[in-house]
KEKOLNU-82096 format. One line per 5 residues: number of its first residue (from 1); for each residue x, y, z of C-alpha. Coordinates in nm, 4 decimals. Layout:
! KEKOLNU-82096
NUM) X,Y,Z; ...
***
This chain:
! KEKOLNU-82096
1) -4.8126,-7.4722,6.7537; -4.5471,-7.2171,6.7014; -4.5793,-6.8719,6.6126; -4.3190,-6.7610,6.2864; -4.0073,-6.5671,6.4366
6) -3.9802,-6.2104,6.2706; -3.7546,-5.9960,6.2438; -3.7382,-5.6140,6.1333; -3.3820,-5.4590,6.0166; -3.3262,-5.0961,5.8624
11) -3.0013,-4.9984,5.6616; -3.0078,-4.6604,5.5046; -3.3872,-4.4943,5.5424; -3.5204,-4.2280,5.7791; -3.7088,-4.5251,5.9694
16) -4.0837,-4.4265,5.8733; -4.2201,-4.7095,5.7537; -4.0834,-4.9113,6.0807; -4.3218,-4.5875,6.2608; -4.5996,-4.6725,6.0176
21) -4.6151,-5.0559,6.1880; -4.5579,-4.9181,6.5837; -4.8723,-4.6583,6.4730; -5.1343,-4.9370,6.3102; -5.3039,-4.9147,6.6178
26) -5.5498,-5.1880,6.7315; -5.4534,-5.3792,6.4543; -5.0925,-5.4436,6.5634; -5.2288,-5.6546,6.8854; -5.3779,-5.8780,6.6122
31) -5.0685,-5.9041,6.4032; -4.8787,-5.9850,6.7298; -5.0955,-6.2094,6.7826; -4.9956,-6.4460,6.5205; -4.6451,-6.3374,6.4242
36) -4.3414,-6.3461,6.7173; -4.1565,-6.0376,6.6622; -3.7768,-6.0933,6.8146; -3.5805,-5.8602,6.6850; -3.7212,-5.4359,6.6170
41) -3.4998,-5.2039,6.6932; -3.7675,-4.9580,6.6945; -3.9321,-5.0748,7.0069; -3.6935,-5.3716,7.1514; -3.3285,-5.4193,7.2471
46) -3.3560,-5.8121,7.2585; -3.1897,-5.9993,6.9580; -3.2224,-6.3026,6.7813; -2.9593,-6.5364,6.7284; -3.1734,-6.7806,6.5334
51) -3.2958,-6.8426,6.1953; -3.5706,-6.6017,6.0560; -3.9214,-6.7043,6.0006; -3.9775,-6.3808,5.8075; -3.6963,-6.0507,5.8159
56) -3.8678,-5.7500,5.7157; -3.6198,-5.4676,5.5503; -3.6602,-5.1336,5.5526; -3.3838,-4.9377,5.3511; -3.1456,-4.9491,5.0345
61) -2.8270,-5.0633,5.0530; -2.5244,-4.8072,5.0339; -2.2320,-4.9782,5.1496; -2.0094,-5.2667,5.1365; -2.0958,-5.3231,5.5035
66) -2.4514,-5.2950,5.4418; -2.3910,-5.5795,5.1606; -2.2399,-5.8043,5.3480; -2.5267,-5.7728,5.6850; -2.8219,-5.8281,5.4131
71) -2.6020,-6.1111,5.2751; -2.6102,-6.2303,5.6541; -3.0286,-6.1940,5.6725; -3.0685,-6.3480,5.3363; -2.8696,-6.6612,5.4746
76) -3.0700,-6.6557,5.8134; -3.4277,-6.6121,5.6078; -3.6754,-6.8213,5.4859; -3.8691,-6.5218,5.4004; -3.7327,-6.1515,5.3273
81) -3.9875,-5.8767,5.2805; -3.8512,-5.5275,5.1638; -4.0485,-5.2730,5.2440; -4.0846,-4.9072,5.1858; -3.9368,-4.7434,4.8536
86) -3.5781,-4.7323,5.0065; -3.5912,-5.0995,5.0340; -3.7970,-5.1804,4.7235; -3.6501,-4.9414,4.4492; -3.3586,-4.7377,4.6215
91) -3.6257,-4.4493,4.7027; -3.4608,-4.0758,4.7845; -3.1317,-4.2413,4.8776; -3.0815,-4.3566,4.5027; -3.0755,-3.9465,4.4132
96) -2.6930,-4.0205,4.5318; -2.6307,-4.2197,4.2441; -2.6531,-3.8756,3.9609; -2.2968,-3.7680,4.1161; -1.9861,-3.9047,4.1716
101) -1.8949,-4.1051,4.4543; -1.5938,-3.9049,4.5749; -1.7861,-3.5798,4.5177; -2.0490,-3.7011,4.7555; -1.8484,-3.8159,5.0441
106) -1.6031,-3.5363,4.9898; -1.9707,-3.2687,5.0354; -2.0867,-3.5156,5.3569; -1.7571,-3.5788,5.5341; -1.5156,-3.2854,5.4230
111) -1.1367,-3.3411,5.4415; -1.1941,-3.6992,5.6109; -1.4126,-3.7885,5.3132; -1.1345,-4.1417,5.2245; -1.2119,-4.2783,5.5995
116) -1.6300,-4.2988,5.4705; -1.7393,-4.6014,5.2482; -1.9977,-4.5782,5.0244; -2.1107,-4.7565,4.7012; -2.3771,-4.6532,4.4511
121) -2.7305,-4.7073,4.6234; -2.9189,-5.0291,4.5764; -3.2978,-5.1360,4.6171; -3.2871,-5.5040,4.8210; -3.3562,-5.6539,4.5316
126) -3.0512,-5.5727,4.3672; -2.8280,-5.7427,4.6310; -3.0034,-6.0298,4.7483; -3.3215,-6.2199,4.6283; -3.6688,-6.0785,4.7705
131) -3.9863,-6.2627,4.8372; -4.2117,-5.9992,4.8900; -4.2419,-5.6226,4.8055; -4.4651,-5.3813,4.9609; -4.4005,-5.0026,4.7927
136) -4.4352,-4.6686,4.9020; -4.2988,-4.3986,5.0955; -4.3877,-4.4597,5.3564; -4.5349,-4.8042,5.3291; -4.9514,-4.7991,5.3189
141) -5.0811,-5.0157,5.6201; -5.3424,-5.1483,5.4449; -5.0965,-5.3392,5.1680; -4.8695,-5.4653,5.4510; -5.0937,-5.5976,5.6629
146) -5.2228,-5.7696,5.2977; -4.8927,-5.8796,5.2321; -4.7952,-6.0321,5.5834; -5.1129,-6.2281,5.5749; -5.0064,-6.3494,5.2061
151) -4.6748,-6.4789,5.3649; -4.8039,-6.6430,5.6632; -5.0431,-6.8342,5.4033; -4.7536,-6.9034,5.2135; -4.9351,-6.7452,4.9192
156) -4.7785,-6.4737,4.6618; -4.8694,-6.1154,4.6531; -4.8190,-5.9383,4.3642; -4.8693,-5.5171,4.3606; -5.1224,-5.3752,4.1054
161) -4.9058,-5.3296,3.8054; -5.1857,-5.0252,3.6894; -5.1735,-4.6627,3.7325; -5.2105,-4.4782,4.0032; -5.4575,-4.2891,3.8332
166) -5.7118,-4.6034,3.8284; -5.7769,-4.6096,4.2000; -5.7640,-4.1957,4.1607; -6.0855,-4.2278,3.9687; -6.2646,-4.4655,4.1546
171) -6.1947,-4.2328,4.4643; -6.3346,-3.9590,4.2284; -6.0791,-3.7350,4.2986; -6.0303,-3.4134,4.0585; -5.6854,-3.4591,3.7978
176) -5.4438,-3.2672,3.9393; -5.3275,-3.2000,3.6038; -5.6641,-3.0167,3.5839; -5.6008,-2.8419,3.8123; -5.2318,-2.6977,3.7061
181) -5.0131,-2.9351,3.8907; -4.7840,-3.1635,3.7580; -4.8465,-3.5413,3.9268; -4.6860,-3.8917,3.8273; -5.0256,-4.0978,3.9096
186) -5.0298,-4.1736,3.5615; -4.6523,-4.3767,3.5420; -4.6896,-4.4950,3.9214; -4.7592,-4.8226,4.0321; -5.0950,-4.8401,4.2025
191) -5.2136,-5.0327,4.5423; -5.1552,-4.6672,4.7729; -5.5415,-4.6547,4.6797; -5.3840,-4.2803,4.5697; -5.3305,-4.1955,4.9511
196) -5.1298,-3.8661,4.8783; -5.4335,-3.7368,4.6027; -5.6349,-3.8431,4.8307; -5.5234,-3.5948,5.1001; -5.4991,-3.2913,4.8418
201) -5.1068,-3.3862,4.7727; -4.9738,-3.4832,4.4194; -4.8105,-3.8833,4.3409; -4.4506,-3.8241,4.3435; -4.3927,-4.2200,4.2101
206) -4.2725,-4.3430,4.5391; -4.3778,-4.7130,4.4163; -4.2469,-4.7334,4.1220; -4.3033,-4.7189,3.7229; -4.5544,-4.9520,3.6177
211) -4.3872,-5.2042,3.3470; -4.5272,-5.0439,3.0634; -4.6882,-4.7171,3.1188; -4.9245,-4.5522,2.8595; -4.6299,-4.3691,2.6617
216) -4.8771,-4.2286,2.4006; -5.1287,-4.0715,2.6618; -4.8567,-3.9826,2.8629; -4.7425,-3.7867,2.5850; -5.0625,-3.6249,2.5241
221) -5.1119,-3.5142,2.8918; -4.7512,-3.3400,2.8624; -4.8626,-3.1611,2.5440; -5.1995,-3.0749,2.6630; -5.0448,-2.8992,2.9472
226) -4.7606,-2.7884,2.8142; -4.5105,-2.9612,3.0453; -4.1245,-2.9145,2.9987; -4.0029,-3.3409,2.9880; -3.6893,-3.2173,3.2131
231) -3.9814,-3.1659,3.4804; -4.1083,-3.5334,3.4625; -3.7698,-3.6351,3.4744; -3.6513,-3.4369,3.7493; -3.9903,-3.5568,3.9350
236) -3.9157,-3.9401,3.8599; -3.5522,-3.8910,3.9486; -3.6473,-3.8191,4.3022; -3.7622,-4.1869,4.3348; -3.6673,-4.3778,4.0991
241) -3.2685,-4.3520,3.9991; -3.1896,-4.6979,4.0926; -3.4429,-4.8533,3.7962; -3.1633,-4.7708,3.5815; -2.9434,-5.0448,3.7499
246) -3.2143,-5.2046,3.6538; -3.2472,-5.1358,3.3064; -2.8628,-5.1980,3.2470; -2.8252,-5.5135,3.3709; -3.0982,-5.6183,3.1314
251) -2.9429,-5.4651,2.8719; -2.6446,-5.6600,2.9458; -2.7815,-5.9477,2.9629; -2.9093,-5.9255,2.6111; -2.5400,-5.8775,2.4940
***
């Protein structure tokens, strides 16, 4: 039985999630034992002109050319995985959506700005159908491997829809708020094993928001520690700006 053909692609991103995969270590050998990687620009120059059993996409969609490319990849792929915050929720690139596109182009390209194409940043699922998501910036390798196993077994994978705080408590971390530090753990989707907090950092919200955050609990925390709401909104904006595109689409459907 032939191994499934797997390809990695990158759009607007830092390619850090691909580096995470290449740095898996010995587990990478096990992974390569069950899949056939036919394209992966970070590690090989070969190209594949056939159908992909699995396409793994890093990066957000920020140009019309990228839209055409991801549509072509989708047509050639049986399964499409978005991995990393840029691909799954728009990520840091989404902050571009705070500004007028012409202003962005002028700032980056100067007087020749009209020669460069750009559109509002979108997550991959906002352009084509996505079958599996691996959230995070960068991806959390144990979760990435879980998703790959689910794909190969033909099983669904659903990222936890409870907050990072649950994992943080299980890991017996001291709450960042008790240390006087603002953290987005209470409203951010779990699945990373509170990776950042375990390593003395805060949660930046890179996995996206839980579906139904505990608003009353969050308001109590904000009031208790006298945190300006603008600070929370700005922190959420760092990774989650593209969420507004989904919300706008939901509103249009209601209308």
